[in-house]
Each structure stands twice: as structure tokens, then as C-alpha cells.
N, C-alpha and C positions, 0 to 999 in steps of 0.2 A: 504494499500499499504506500502510495507517494505522500512523504511529509511535507506540508506547506511550512513556510516561514511566517509565523503569527505574531501577533502584537506582543504576545507574551514574551516570546523568545526576544523580541526587539529590546523590551524592557529589560530582560535579562542581561543581554549583551550591553545594554546602557549602563545597568548597574555596575557590570564587571569593569567596564571602561573608566566609569567614575573611581571606582577603587583603585584601579591602576594608577589614575592621575592623583590621586591622593596620596598614594604612595609615593609617587615620584616627587611630590611636591614637599611632603614631609621629609624624604630622603635628602633633597636638596636643601630644605632649612635646617635639618640636623647637621649636615656638611657645612653650611654657612656658619651655624653656631660654633660648631668645633673649631673652624678657623677662627672666628672672633676670639673664642675662649684661648686658643694658641696664642694669639697675638696679644690678649690681655695679660696672659701669663709671662709672656717675653718682657712686655713693657713692665710689669710688676717685678719682674727678676732684675731688669736694669735699674729701676727706682731703687731696690733694696741694695744693689751694689753701690749705687751713688749715695745712699745713706750711709753706708759703712765707711766709704771713703770720707764722707763729709765729718762724720764722728771722728776719725783719725787726724783729718786736718785740724779740726777745733781742739783736740787733744794736743797737737804739736803746738798750735797758737797759744794755749794756755801755759805751756811749758816754757815757751819763748818770753811770753809776757812776764811770768814768774822770775825768769832769769835775767829780766832787764835787757835782753838781746835785740828785742823788737824795737824799743826806744833808742836804743845804741844805733841799730842800723838807718833808723830814720835821719839821723844827723849825718849820715855819710853818702856822697854821692857815688853811684855806682860806677867802677871803673874796670877796664877789660885789659888783660895782659897784651903788652906789645914789647918785646925787645927792643925795637928799633925806634920807639917813640912814637904813640899813635897820633893819627890824624882823625879827630872825631868826626862822625857824620850822623849825628841823632836824627831820628824822626820822631815826630809827636808834637801835641799841641804844648804850647808854653805854659809851665806849671803843673803840666800832668805827670801823674806817676808813670815810671817808665814801664811798670808792668800793667798799665790800665789799657784794655784794648781799645777804649775809645780815643786814646791817644795818637792813633795812627789814622792817617787821611785813606787809607785804604778803604774804610768803612763810611767814608763820608757822602759819597753818592747813594748808597743803598740806604743810609739812615735819612738823606734828604727825600728820597723816594718814600720811605716809610711816615713821614709826616705830611705826605699829599693828603687832601681831603678825601679822596675817594679810595685811599690804599686799603687793601684787605689781603690777609694772608689766607692761604688755603690755595684750593683747585691743583691741577695738574698742567705742566708745560709738555706738550706733546709735539716731538718732532720726528723726522724720518732721516735714515741713512740710505744713501744710494748705492752701498755696498754691503755685503754680509762680512761682520766681523770674525776673524777667526781665534782672537783671543783679546781679553782686555786687562791681561796681568801687565803690570808696569815691567819695563826693561825688555820683556819679550815681545810686545806687540810692535808693529812697526809702521803704522799708519796714523794719519792724523785724526781719524773719527775715534779710535781708541785712545788717543790722547786727549780728544775732547770730554770723552766720559770721565778719564782721570781726573781733569782739572777740576771737577767738582767734588771728588773724593779725597785727593791728596793735596797737600799745601806746600810750600816751600818757604825759606825765610824772608824773601822779599818778593815783592809784585811791582809791575810796571803802573803807573799812572796813566789811564787810558787818554787823558787829555794831554798832559805835557811829555809822556813818555819816559818821565825819570822814574828811577828806582824808590819804592816806599817800603815800609816795614810792613812784615804780615805776621808770621810766627816769630820773626826778630823784632824788638821794639827798637833797636840802634845798633849800630856797626862802627869799626875803627879800623882803618886801613894804615899799616905801617909805612913810614916815609920811604922805604925802598919798594914798596908794593908787592913784597913777597908774603905778607900776612895780613889776613883779615880776621876780625875779632868779632864775633855776632853775641850780642846779649840777647836770651830769649824772653819772651813773656811767661809770667807766670800764670799758671791756671789753664795752659792750653792741653787739651785731652784729645786722644783718638776716640773715634766713634764707639770704641767698645768700653769707653770710661777710663782706660790706662793714661797717664799723663805723659806727654811728650815732652822729653828732655833732651840735653845736648847730646846724651848717649845715644839717643835714636838718630841725631844727625850724624855722628860719628860712623856708627853701624851702618846708615845707607851707603856712605863712602866704601867702606871696607866690603860691603856686600856686592856692589857694582864691580868694584875692582878685583874681585875673587874670580879666578881664571875659569873656576867649575860652572860659573853661572853665564848662560848665553845672553851677554850684554855687550858685545864688542863695539857697537857703536857708542854706547854711552861711555865705555873705557877710554875709546879715542880721545872724546872731548875733556875727560876729567885726568887724563895722564899728565897734565901739567901740574896738578896737585900732587905735594910730596906726602902731606898727611892731614888729617882730620882729626882734632883731639879735643875731648871734652875734658874743660880745664875745672869744671863745677858743675852741679846741676843744671845750669842755665847759661853757661858760657861754652861756646865752642871756638876753637881758632882753626882756620885754614892756612895752611902754609905751602907755597909754591915753589916748584923747583926753579922756576926763572920768571921774570916779569911776562905778563900776558894782558894785552889790552882789554879783554872782556872778562877780566878776572872777578869782578863784582858779580857779574850775570851769572858765571859759571857757578859760583859758590851758592849765592842767594837763590839763583833759579832751580836748584836740585831738589826735587820732589822727596819729602821725608817719608821714609819706609820705617813702620814700627818694629823695633828689634824683636819684642815678644812674640810676634806674628810671623816675622820672615826668616828668623834665625835657624828654627828647626830646619828649613829647605838648604841650609849649608852641609847637613849630613845627608840630604837625599836630592842634590842638584838637579837629577833627571826629572824628579816631580815638578819643581818649579819650572824647568825648561820646557817642559811638555803641557804645563798647566794652561785651562782656558780663562779662569777666572778668580786669580787670588789678588784680591783688591781691597785693601783697607788703609784708612788715613784720618786726618783730624779735619778734612773738609767738611762743609756744610751738608753735604749728602753722603750717602752710604748705600752698598747692597744690603739687602734684608739678611743676606748670607755672605759674608766675604769668601767663601770659598766654593760654591756650587753652580755660579753662573757657566753656561755651555752656549756655544753658537746654535744649537739646533733650537734654541729658544726663539729664534727670531725677531728677538728686541732685547733692549737693554732697559732695565728699570730701576731707578734710584729713588730712596725714600729719604724725607728729611732726617737729618741727625739730629736727634732730641737732645743730644749732650754738646751740641755746638757751643763753641767757647766764645764766639764773636759777639760785639753787643748788639748786632743787628740779625734777627732771626731770619733764615732763608723765607722767602716769600711764598714759595709754591711747596706743596704737601709732597709732591713726586714730579721726577723728571722722567719721561719715557721718550726711547728713540725705537721707532719700529723700522725694520728692513723692508725697503721697499725699491728694489733695483731698476725696475723699468719707470722711465721719465713721465711717460703718459698715466701710467697708474699712480705715480706720487702727486702728480697734478690732479688727478681725479680725487685722491684721497683728500688733498687739501680744498678742493671746490665743497666736498661732503663735509668740511670742519672737523675731519677726525685727525688731522693734524695741524699745528698752529703756524707753521713757516715753510714756505716754499722759495728755493732759488731757481728761477726762471731762466730759459734760453732767451737769446735776444728777440726772436720773432715771437716767441711765447708773450714775452714782457711788453711788446707793443700793442699785440692783440689784446691781451688781459687788461691793459691799462685803457684801452677802448670799450672795455665792456662793463657798463654801468651797474648791472647787477652784481658782478664779482667785485666791484671796487666798493660796491655799498657795504660789503662785509670785510673788507681788507684794507692795508695799507700798503703803500708801494716805497721802497728805498733804492736809490741808484747811487753808488759810490765807488771811489778808488781809494783806499785807505793807504796810510804811510807805509804799511807793511805787506802790501798786497804782493802774493806769489806770482810765478811766472810760469807757463808751459814751454814745453821744447820738444825736438825730438833727438834722442841721445843716439850717436853712432858708434857701434859697438867694434873696436878696434882690434879686439882679439877673441877668437873662439876656438874652441876645441884644442887648445893648445898651439894654434897658429894665428898668425896676422890676418885680419880681413881687409878687404879693399878699402876700409875707412880708415886703416892705419895710416893712409897717404893724406897728408894735410891737404893736397890740392883736389881732392876728391871730396872731403868735408867741406871745404870752401865753396867748391862747385855746387853741392847740394843746397847751400844756403843762398847762392846767386840764384838758383832754380826755384825756389821757395818764394812765392809772390805773397808775402806777408800783409802788405797793403790791400790786396783784394779779400784775403781771409778776413781781415778786420772789417772791411767795407760791406762785403756780400754775405759773409756768414755770421759775424758778430754785429753787423750793422752799425758799425761805430762805436760800440761799446767795449772798447779795449784799447790798447795802445802798443806799439811793437817793442819789444825787449831786445836790448843789445849783449846782456850779461846778467849774471845773477844779482847785480846790484842795481837797485832801484833808482831811477832818474831823479828822484827826490833826495837820494843819500849823497853826502859828501864823499863816499866812495867813488861816485861816478865820475868819469872823466867827460865832461860836455863836449868835447872835441869830437868824441866817437859817435857817428851816425849810423843808423841801422842800414844793413846793405839793402838796396833796392833790389827789384826783379830785374835780371840781368842775364837771359839764356845765353847770349852771344859769349859773355865772358865766362859763364859755365862750360859751354863746350869746348872752349880755348883751353882751360885747364884740364878738362878730361882728355883731350888730345895730348897734351903734355904728359898726362899721368899713362898715356899708351892705349887709350879707348877709341875704338872707331868702329864703324858699322862695315864689318869685314864681309859679310854674307848678303847684304841688300835687305834685310828683313825688317830694318827699322829700329832695330835694338843695337846699341854699342856692345862691342866684344872687346875683352882684354888681349894682350898679345898672345895668350895660349887659345884665344877662341872662345873663352868662356863668357857668356852672355851677362850684360850689367844688369842683373835683376836681384831684389832682396825682398825680405818680409818686413813689414812694418807692423810691429805689435800695438795694439791699443785696447782700450777698454771697451768692451762690446755694448754697453748699456747706455753710452753717452752719446746721443743723437749728433750733437755739434762736433765732436770728434770724429765720428764716422763721416760726416759731411766734409769735414777738411782733409781726411786721408781719401777719400774719392777723388776730391778736388786736385790733391796733390798727385794722385795716380795718372790723372789726365794731364797735368801740367808737366810731370816728369816724362810721360811717354812721348811727349812731343820733342824731347831732346834726346830720345832713344834709350831712357833709363826706365826698367820695367818694376814698378812698385807691386807687389802682391800684399793686399790687406791681410792682416792676420787678428780678427778680433779675439778677444779672450776674456774669460772671467777674472774676476780680481784675484782671487787665491792663485790661479795660474800665472798672472802676470807676477806677483810676489815671488811665485817658485822660479820663474825664468830669470828674474832679477838675481835670485840668490845665487842660481847656477851660472849665472851669466851666459846664458843659452838663447840668444836670439842675434838677429841682423841689426835691428834699429828698433827704437821703441819711443812712444809719445806719451809723456807724462807731464807732472807739474811738481814744482817743489814751493813750499812756503818761504816767505822771507822773514826778516827780522829788521830792527832799527838799523843794526850793522851787522851784515851778513859775513859770517865766517865760512869760506868755501873750502875749509881744509878736509873734512870728512867727506865731502862729494868728488872733489877733483885733485887733491895732492897724490902723488904716485905711489905713497905707502899705504894708501887706503884702496887698493883694487882687490885686494883678497882679506881673508880673515874678517868677514861681515862688514868690511867698509862700503861706503856708498859710493866709491868710484867705480861703478859697473860697467863704464865704458873704456875702460883700462887707458885713461889718458896719462901719459907720461911726458914731463917735461922739466928738464933739471931747472932752469931760470924761472919758470913758474913756481915751482916748490921752494926754492932758495927765497922768492920774494914773498911768499905766503908765509914761510917761517919767520922772515924778519917783521912783516906786517903783524903778526900775532904776538911778537915778542916786544913791539913798540907801544909803550904806554901813553906817551904824549901825542894826542891826536893830530897836531899840525905836521908831525914827523910821519905819522902812520898813513895819513889819507894819500899822499904822493906815491907810497907803496902800493896802496890798494888799486890806484888807477894805473900804475905800471902793470898789475895783474889783469886789470880789466882790458889793457891792450893786447895781452897774450890771449885771452879769451877771443876779442876780435880776430885775432891773426889766424890763430889755431881752430876755432869752431869745433871743439869738443864735442858740443850740443850746436844745433841749430836753434836759437832762441827765437821762439815764435812771439808771444804776447804776455802782457798783463791784462787780465780781464777786470773790467768792472763788476761789482756785486750787483745784481738784480733781484731783489728780494722782495716777497710779500708776507706780510704777517696777518693773522686774524685780528680783526679790529678790536675785540674784547682786549687785547693784551696793551697795557698803558705804561707810560713812561720810556717808549723806545727813542732812541737817539742814535745819531752817528757819531762815533768818536775816533781818535786817530788810531786805534786799534780795530775798528770796524763796528758794525752795529752791536749795541750793548745788549743785545738778545744772548750773546755767549759770555758775557763779563761775570766773573766771580770775584766778590760776593754778587748775587743776584740782585738787581736793582729795577726788573720789571715786574709786574703783577697783573691780576684779573680783578677788577672790582667785584665786590660781594655780589650784585645783581646779575653779573655777567658770567659767573663761575659755572661751570659745567659738571666738574667730577668733585667727589667728595669721598674722603677715606673712611 
């Protein structure tokens, strides 16, 4: 007998479905409650630890008061040891105690933001990375993206003022430079703690240097920069002295800019360096933000999330509860995500920038910023001069020079960048005193290029339109570039056509970011196009000195030039600026002659931000979106996220 589906059956199935939905909701709520309880337990544990530390501090203070030590200390101005007679450079407000965090101007801009009428703490700042990060462990990471994350978690002794570009105290409240320039004594602030509650002392600064210089730690790049430092010694709990082997022009930046690593967290990895060297997310510091767990971040999460450091020592609390970076490698997907207001900032390509600026609906919810800052980086094509144990065609200076004559930078800037860039002639910014104003960018000159290639032995020997060398091998090469950047791809295809007219066959080689890093590490490519960031004064030792071709150095094009190396060494050892700048300009002239890179351009930043973000300003370090301490915020009515 056939059974029909009746109303009774429908009601039964509906009841079962309702029970299942109720169970799922209950499971979700229970899971959420467990997570909230776990977070509350962690917070209570942190508070208990802080209370124990506070009780210990109070007992110590009581003992100091009873012994009269505190009263005596108040009558003595702090001094730092210097065998050569210190030259003092204190930082702080007049009359402020040297261990008072408010005494340093590093917090002045954030404090001013906190006094604005519509200021509110809370909300999340959500951004995107255009590449996937392989690690955010300090020293091991190799890219600017990981460095951006680390800047919120770790701190250094000094920080640059974003307006004047002068150094100002951060973890250190003052410093003294010896008359011979070989010693710098820093006085640290009292009360600075790491995010786990442990105090930051001079011993952590000394440990950081020792950790980096330990050969078992995979930090060759950092060791190359720090090799001019002979020793770092903690002379008391809050006093640390850097001693240099020889005078170095950027000694203050080298010592003051070193991110401080907590001894108690990183020291165990000296016994198991392989664990550290292969790690993905070992990140702990004293900064305003922290990882929820400083040991468990992995790339497969597809994002980086930092939470507000509840123990932050600074006088101004971080404005946002959380900082979040999503990995969105495709440019179009990143724009769509920004349009949907799921991320708060977007860096546009020139054509996008113009069309988006003309979109009223888009501009109603965003702000736009266009600027070239004082430390703008540069893009380039690097010509690998040595591959597989043998010199390449690019080992011949005439070939490298010819490739630059063949590169029409004016058309690239005009047609692809729509004028939102300027040509680069070297790593030195045209706004820097390092730059020789007599050096002009090489114009597009294919006839001169062909003449040089002919001198180097290249000719179209078989009439196929491609140059061959004297052995009959065609002039062809692969140009590696990041596959997700549409502007870079357009530039590569433009150059492919341009070079072909001169008989040079460029083969585009798009690659993922981890693949590019691997190729650079192995020096296994013909040519590559990338970019370097710049500084107020750029030290080119790590990228171009002949000693940095191997062992983790960044001279991955194998550029070697004895006079260049001699001049760089002299410039780095010359402390007086008026004597140093002529040396840098002589270095720049060799860059111009030798063309280890074809220096392409410095791009303007073309940025959009969500309109709910307030207090955005352009500084000499760029948009203050990335400044630490954080000085932007979202007013209460416009906040979207809540912890």
C-alpha cells in the first residue's frame, strides 16, 4: 500500500528540524561562552600577575623610603658613563622627570588626537596585505609587510619624529654620545614592560645584540648592519652603553633603532636555534599591540591579528582594540573588499585612482591622499651578473648600460603611472643631500643602446630580428616579477615590446611572492624587478657592497666594484656630514656609470581610506595611518567592531 506524505509527517519533520536548529544554536552559544570565559580567565590571570608585581614594587619602594635612598636620589641628576667625556642629548619636556613617559615628544601627536572632541577608543583597524606572509618572526622575516606588523609589537630605544625626522626618545628617555663618536650611552625609562608583564631593562637591550650576532641565528642581514658595534653592555638596570669598533655616520640610528627582544622569551632558542630559524610567529615586545599568543601564528591563517596590549607603558592608550591585516593578493579583489568597507585602506593604481576620484558614490565614503614623502622608495630592474657559478651577459657594464638606454622611463611614468611618479637615478632620493644634482636620468636612446651592444659583440647574425653573441647564442632573458601586481605586469609587457625592437628578447616570468624570495636567496634568475624602501640617509652597504654577495647579503645581483666599495666604506666611517656627502655623491656617480640596476622610478602614494577614520595627516614619513604610537581613531558613532 502506498504511503502518502501527510500533514502529520510534515509537522514531525518540522519539529525535528527545530530541535536540530536549537541544538546548533545552543552549541554555538556554549562555544562562545567558553571562549569568553577563556578570555576572562586570561585577563584575570594577567591582572593577578600585575597585582603581584605591584605589591613587590610597593615593598621595594617602602624599603627605599625607609633607608632614605629615594630622597637622596631626588637630589642627584642622572649621569651616564662615558670614558671620553659625554656629549649630552637629552629628550624631554623641561622640568619633567627623566623616567616620566610624558617627557618624550614621541607621544605628543597621539596625546593631541586623544584630546579631540570626537575622539573615542575602540573599534578595529582592518587593512590588507597584497602578499602572503611566510613568517612574522623578527630577524627571520625578509619583507616590509612583516616589518609593518612588528612595528606595533616591538619597540626601539629611539624613534623618528614624523615632522622633523629628528630622533626622539622612546624606550630611552635620554642618551649621551662620546666625543670620539665611539660610545653612546642610553638611559632607559623606568616602568617599561613587555606585553607579558615582565619589565624591560638594559639587560634585554644587551641580549638583543648578542642574540642577533650569534652565528647560529639566521640573521645575516642584521649582523651585517650591526657588525660595526663592538659591544653592548648593561651598566645598570636602566643604563646601557653601545661601543663601536670605528666611527660610523649612522651610529645613533643603528643603536637607537634596534628593536628590543625580551631575554626571557627568546633566550631559550639559543639552545635550539633551528626552532627559531624555522619559526613562523615568535613575536613578543613592549609595543602597544601584541599577538594573543606570541608563539602560535602561522601563515595558513590568511591574516594577522593584533590585540591592544593592556599593559602598555605609554601615557596614551592605543586607540584601536585590534589591528587586522587580511591577505588579499589580487588587486581587484582588494578593491572590491574596500568598496564593501571590509577593509579600511586601499592603495590604488594610477588609472584606478583617477576613475575612483571621479566616482561620487565612492568618494562619499572615502578620503583620498596623494603624496611623495621624504623617504619614498624606488623600483628597479636588477641585472644578475653571476649565475650558476658563471658570469652572465649582464656582467658586461656596456650591456647593463644599454638596457637602461633601452628603458623608456618617461613613457612608463606618463602612460602607465599617469604622471604619478618621478624617475630614479640611484638609491638616493633627489631630496637628499646624498644626491648629486648634476646627475640626470638617462633618456630613452635606442641608437646609443645598439652601439653599446655592438661593442659588446652582439649582432643579428641570422636575420631573425634577435641579437646573438659571438657564439651565436640569442640575447634573451627572463624577467621575474610579482604576478599579482597589474601595473608591474603592464610595465614588463611594455618593455618586452620596446626591447624587441632592438633585437633583445625579454621573456616575462611572473612569480608568487615566496617564489621570488626563494629565487633571490639562491641568486637563480636572469633579471628581476622589485623595489627597495628608502631612509632619510640611505646606507647602500648591504645591497651593493661586494662583500654582501653571499651569506645572506642583499647584493643579489653580484655587483663588484673596488672603488665603489672603498667609497662606501669611507662614507660610512665619516661622521661629519659636510665631509660625508661628497663621498656619497661619488658613490652615486658610480651607480650612474655602472648601472647594477636600471633604476626605474619613485612612485607617489595614491591612497584611499574609509571616511570613518579621523585625524589622518600626511607627514614626512608618509600617511600617519602607519605611525606608532597610533594617532588615528574612529569616533564612537562610526565604530563598526566591538570586542
